[in-house]
C-alpha positions, 0 to 999 in steps of 0.5 A: 515538513510532514507534520499534518494538522487537522486543518491541513487534512480537512483542507486536503479532503475538501479539495479531493471531494471538490475535484472528484465528487462524492460518488467517485471517492468510494471507487477511488478508494476501492482501486487504491485498496486493490492496488495495495493488496496486489503490491503486498502480494507481490512483495510476499512472493518475492520474499519467499524465494529469499527465505527458501534460499537461506534455508537451503544454504543452512541445510547445505552447511550441515 
């Protein structure tokens, strides 16, 4: 499970084209890309306070 061959990928793409149509796919991909960008940005913002607190702990030890 999880090993997709060329025929499976082509079949999935064909189903997507049939469901959404050729004109709608670029809009869907744009929305997906924006969502991924926001997710990465939010993940980065959450990671920064952790780094700051670790640096503060190291400075407090000195």
